[in-house]
N, C-alpha and C positions, 0 to 999 in steps of 0.2 A: 469204165465198158464193165460186164459182166456178164458171168453164166451164172449154172443153175449152183455150182458149186463153191465159189467167189466173188470177187470183186478185184478187176485188175483195172491202175489209173496207169493207162500205158505212158510212155516214154516226157518221163516228170523233169525236165530239163534243173540239173542243180547246180551248176555255173551260166542263171539267166545269158543272152546273150552269145551263147560261149559257143563253141564244137557242136558237129549233130554226132556226136561219139558221149557226149558231157551230159546223155543225160540215163533214169533207170526205168525198167517197169517195176512197183506197183502191187505185191498183190496179198490182197487181208484176207480174213476168212469169211464168208457173209456175215455169223451173229456172233456177235460179242464183243469187249474193246478189252486196254491197256493190250497190247496184244505184244508177248515177245516178239523184238524180231530178228530172222536173216539178212546178212549181206554176203550177196553171193556175189564173187567175183568171178568169171573166165576164167579160163587157161587159152591157150595160142600160141606159146613163147613169145611174147608180146609184140606178136607180127599178126596173127589173122584171129581170129572168132567173133561175137558180138551176144551181147544181154540174150538171144533168142535164146527157149528150149531147143534141141537139138543135140545127138548120143552123144557128140561129143563135148556137147556143156548138161549137165544133166546136173538143174535145176532143187533142190530136194524141196520139192513141189508138194510134195508128200506132205510136210510138216504142217501146210493150212492144214489138215484135216487134224490135226494134234494142237489148234490155234496157236499157232505161231504165225503173226502176219511173213513176208517174204520182199524182199528188193531186189530186183539182178541187176548190174548196173556195169554200164559202159563207158570205157575208157577210150583216150587216143592210143594208137598201137604207134608202133617206132618205128611206121613211115612221118606217120602226122605228128610225131614229138619225142624227144632223141628221153634221157631222163633225166631228171625225176618227172620228165610230163605223166605219166600214167601213174606216180603215189603222188602225184600235189593229184590231182583226179580221185583219187581213191577214199582222200581224208578229204576235199571236198563233197562230195560224196555223202561219206556219216556227216558231215556236221551241217551239215541241207535237214538230213534224215530226225537230226537229233531235233535241228529251228521244227520243224514239220513235226512235229513228236504227237501234242495236244490233240492237232486238227487230222489225223490219223488215225486216232488211238493208238500209239503205242507207245510203249516203256519204255522209256530212256533209258531204263537199269538195267537193260536183259537185247543191249541190244550183241547180237553172235557176228564176227569179220568170219565168213568161211569157203574157204576155195581149195579150188584146181590149179596145179602146176602153175602156172601165170598169175594166174588168181587166186594162191594157196601164201604167196611169193606179196602180193600186195595185204593180203588178210593179213602178214604175219605182220608188212608195214603199217598200216594203221592200229595192229596192235602194240606196237610199240615202241610210236610216235605219242600215241594219246595224248602223252601227261606234255608234251612243250606247245607252246602254241608255236615255234614260227620249227618250219626244217626248207633246211635245201631255198635259199630265198623266201620261202609265200608265209607270210602275219597272218595264220589261224586262230588272232588271236578271238574276234569279235564273235565267235563260235563252237565249241568243242570237237572232236574229230575222235573223242574217245571211246572204248568198245569194255563190255565184258567181262570176251572174251573170243578166242579166235581156233577155228578148223580149219588145220594144214595139212593135207594132203597134196601127197610128192613134190615140192616145192624143190624149186630152187631157193640155193642163202648164202652163200660166197661162189660168186661165178666165177675166184682165181682159182678154185682148189677141185674144179669139176675134175677136168681132166686126169690130175694126181690122180681118183676113186669112179672112173669112170669105169664097165664093164671093159675086155675083148673087145665085144662087137658092141658101143654104145657108141653115144653120136659125139663126137667133139666141137668143141669149146673151144678152144682157142686159137680162132682162126676166121679173120673179116665177115666171111657171110657167117657166124650162126647165130642164134639167133639175141645173144647174151652180146653182142661185137654189138651190134645192129640197131638192137636198145639204147649200147651207150656213146655207140656213134662213132667208136671207131674196134680198133681189138683191141680185147680186153689187155692183154701181158703189156699195148703197148699202154696201159693207158692205168696202171695200178690202184694208182692213189684217189683219181673218178673210181674209180668200180671200189675200192673198201668203200666209201660212202653208199653207193648203196646196196650194202652188207644190212640187213635187221637189228643184227643183232651189238652195229656197234653202238644203236640204242638206247637198249638197255637200259632203264632205270630204276632202279630196286624202288623209288617214290612210286610205282605205279607201271605194273605189270600182270596184262588182265590174266584170265585159265586160259589154258592149252591143251590140245588133244588132236594129237600131228598123226599121223601115218601117211610110210610110204611101204611100197616096193620094193624085194631086197635084188627082182630084175629085172631094173627098172634103164632101162637103154638111153631114156632120157636125161633124165633128170635123178644119180644119181645118187642109193640111198643117205648117204657119210653127209648127204647135205644139211636133211634135216639130226643125223645123229649131233651136227658141230651145235645147227640152234636150240636139240633137247638137253645141251650138255651145257652149254651155257647159262639157257633158262634153269637150271637144276644147280650149278655153283650162288643165279643171284637169288637162289633162295622163292624164284616161283612157285605154283605148282602147275604139274607140269602130264600128262597120261597120255607114252609115246607109246607107239605099237609097227612094229616091221615085221613086214605079212610075209612067208616064207611064199617062196613061188607065184610075184607077184607083181606088171608088168607096168608101165606108168598109165595108162589105158584102164588098167583091172582092176581096180578095188573094188569090192561089191556092198555097199553100204551097205544091201542086206544080212550080211552077215553079222557087221559093229553093226547092227542101230541101235540094242542094247546099252548100247558102251558111249553111241552116239546120242543115247535121252536121256541117261543122264546126267551127264555131258548138260545137256541146251536143259532141260530143265533147272537142277542145284543153279545151275551160275550164277550169283548178280553183284554188279558193280557198287 
């Protein structure tokens, strides 16, 4: 599918014969080749959302004009697949894109995973598990799901600490109908060992850690900003490259990317695996 400014390959199946959500949309600049790729994962608390552009799913399509390709990834939601289903989908999508990089003129050495909220969580999981051929019961040995960079916006990291960190009027997470509990399949405090396996920090391995750019607002009522601080602390202790920005007076849905465009541009332009 084409329009005046880009070429769109719609609903590409990254797991043939799989679920209807296991598809991605690949946007390519009309001119050029060997495109660096932004892999975008939408938010929605693991419960809602789609890969299609919307006010709540602000796919960074403006980077098409800067020579980047953009893949918007769909994945199974919590009522369709409990953890680690969405993580497996995210890794499968990245692996598929690496397998088909030559076909679509993508630079496989310049893949960046980027997402907001639940999408930022999936981006982080992809980034920190790319060193391993296996993850939570699935073998990824036939293909690599590595990325060279991650941009995380307002992302949950450690579900078990969210209520200790939340604002007084923030969402409660230690309840059976929270998005985290529904994602895990049980109230999170009742299954701490399983929930621990959902924490991306558990998979940090100095053998391969991509570069990180992390944003979080200090007035986030959905995901406490200390969640990103836990990630940044772990990355820093591991000697990883991480650029961390705590945004004053910013809520969960209020990050103004235009304001931080120079930081994002510098991160995207300079990264390479």
